[in-house]
Steps between C-alpha positions, in 0.01 A plus 500: 500500500452666837713711729471599863644832609572617853627855526600738773713802409857376479411131460327321213438125494354324199406140443473413135473171318731643235782503758448144620805296402576745218852606584532694171213738584600520864860586412392758241266660755768504769763652270263767374371591845844513667617745234219745586575801722325453833489120502679377812462124463319235298429153635362236267363158588442328163361183658229702677464739207556810710711812488551747784634846426623743765523852365516866594140623478625859455673401175271231353136406517306179467400588142866535395586156636192331357569661162853362500378153594242518222772593249708193586196272478436436868162673514199419287144379538291551811646685795363465851638750745439575864323820394259300284431261788442794739251657259312172468494458879378857545218447250403172666507662844272782388256253344499289816438799727221613267333160514526483880356850534212411268417190705518702823262762357257229387507341845447839667205571272346161583548559873345848476200375303458210748503743792239722335261213428 
């Protein structure tokens, strides 16, 4: 089972297969989250399998909300978050720049050797 998480302080959106058309889990999650201090609103779309939580970032954090969702059975398996995607993109970008720089250095060396000969 996989989840996708998008988070900015004060707003957390999760897509999870465990929420898709599972009104029992969605309702349990909504009831539990709404009862938490700092949660301002919870919007669930069971057909899309998503939940959006607006909260006071000074009172709650992402870990608190994810922990609650895990307790009610909405979070399990592999999680892909924006942070994970950013880290992968950063690593790929560094590798790409390194490869381009290596090719440029090789070409410069060839040009220099050609000029000397």
